[in-house]
C-alpha positions in Angstrom: -13.0 -8.8 2.1 -10.5 -8.6 -1.4 -11.7 -11.1 -3.2 -15.9 -10.4 -3.1 -14.7 -6.5 -4.1 -11.8 -8.1 -6.3 -14.5 -11.3 -8.1 -18.0 -9.9 -7.3 -17.7 -6.2 -7.2 -14.9 -6.1 -9.6 -13.6 -3.3 -8.8 -11.1 -1.4 -10.7 -8.0 -1.9 -8.0 -7.7 -2.4 -4.7 -5.7 0.3 -1.9 -4.1 -1.1 0.9 -2.9 0.9 4.5 -2.1 -0.7 8.1 -3.5 1.6 10.3 -1.5 2.3 13.7 -1.8 3.6 16.5 -0.3 7.8 16.4 -0.9 10.0 18.9 -4.1 11.5 17.7 -6.3 7.9 17.0 -8.8 7.7 19.7 -8.2 3.9 20.3 -5.1 3.4 21.0 -4.8 -0.2 21.9 -6.9 -2.1 18.9 -4.4 -0.7 16.2 -1.5 -4.1 15.5 2.3 -2.9 15.9 4.8 -4.0 13.1 5.2 -7.6 13.7 1.1 -7.8 14.1 1.0 -6.4 10.4 3.6 -8.4 8.2 1.8 -11.5 10.2 -1.4 -10.9 9.1 -0.1 -9.7 5.7 1.7 -12.1 5.2 -1.3 -14.4 6.1 -4.1 -12.5 3.8 -1.3 -13.1 0.6 -0.9 -16.6 1.3 -1.1 -19.0 -1.0 -0.4 -17.3 -4.1 -3.6 -14.8 -3.2 -1.4 -12.0 -3.8 -1.4 -12.4 -7.9 -5.1 -12.9 -7.5 -6.6 -9.5 -6.1 -5.6 -5.8 -8.5 -4.0 -4.8 -5.7 -2.9 -0.2 -6.4 0.5 -0.6 -5.5 3.9 -1.7 -6.8 5.2 -5.7 -5.6 7.6 -3.6 -3.6 5.3 -1.9 -1.1 3.0 -4.9 -0.1 6.8 -6.9 -0.2 6.7 -4.0 2.9 3.3 -5.1 4.0 4.4 -8.8 4.3 8.6 -8.0 5.9 10.5 -9.6 2.7 11.3 -5.9 2.9 12.0 -3.0 4.9 12.1 1.0 3.8 12.1 4.2 4.9 9.8 6.7 5.7 9.8 9.7 2.6 6.8 11.3 4.6 7.9 14.1 2.3 6.4 12.7 -1.0 3.0 12.6 0.3 2.5 14.7 2.1 -0.7 17.0 3.6 -2.5 20.5 2.9 -5.0 21.9 5.0 -6.0 25.9 5.9 -3.7 25.3 8.4 -1.0 25.0 5.3 1.5 22.3 4.5 1.6 19.8 8.0 4.9 18.3 9.3 6.0 15.7 8.8 2.7 13.7 7.4 -0.7 14.0 8.2 -0.4 11.5 11.4 1.5 13.5 13.3 1.2 16.7 14.1 4.7 19.0 14.7 3.2 22.8 12.5 2.7 23.0 9.3 4.2 25.7 6.7 2.7 28.0 4.0 4.3 26.5 0.8 6.0 22.6 0.3 9.3 24.1 -0.6 9.4 25.9 2.7 7.4 21.9 4.2 10.7 20.3 2.8 13.3 22.6 3.1 12.6 23.1 6.8 11.8 19.7 8.1 14.3 17.5 9.5 12.9 14.6 7.4 16.3 12.7 9.4 14.1 12.3 12.6 11.1 10.6 11.4 11.2 7.4 11.0 11.5 4.0 12.6 13.7 3.9 14.6 14.3 7.4 14.9 11.3 9.1 17.1 8.9 7.1 18.8 6.0 8.2 17.0 6.4 6.3 14.3 7.4 3.0 15.9 4.5 0.8 14.2 4.3 2.9 11.2 3.9 1.5 7.9 1.5 4.1 6.4 1.8 4.8 2.7 2.0 8.2 3.8 5.1 7.7 4.3 6.4 4.2 2.7 4.6 4.3 -0.3 6.7 6.9 -2.1 10.3 5.0 -0.5 8.5 1.7 -2.6 7.8 3.7 -5.3 11.5 5.2 -5.7 13.3 1.8 -4.7 11.5 0.4 -7.8 12.2 2.7 -10.4 16.1 3.1 -9.1 16.5 -0.6 -10.0 16.2 -2.4 -13.6 14.6 -5.7 -12.1 11.8 -4.3 -9.9 10.7 -2.1 -12.9 10.4 -5.4 -14.7 8.4 -7.0 -11.3 6.3 -3.8 -11.0 5.3 -3.9 -14.8 4.9 -7.8 -15.0 2.8 -7.1 -12.6 -0.3 -4.5 -13.8 
């Protein structure tokens, strides 16, 4: 499918994000866990195909998907806002709403979320928690910044 979108349809960029069995997901049994997700992306990106596709991600995030690198969740970087307000801590979890982004950032215990901290986060690798982490890892490293620029 990625080759078709890239080569035949010629989409500008492709964005990927693994799904996981968050509590409101209707079909819990068909979502992949972290190890299965990493195995899948390792297979999908094999044979240099990762470099051939126009993927809208930093190399660090793609490394994360393959299991070559681990990242911490930074759900505050891609928050969700709706008629109810700002959703805590991310759009996949329902720990309440607050009326302002400032209140979201200041009143949410961000250290309580992420794999190994909250059981609901055990299989999460979603972009809303990890894309910001990848950007921060990229921009805080000259090596990763240069690597990202070469991948454009």
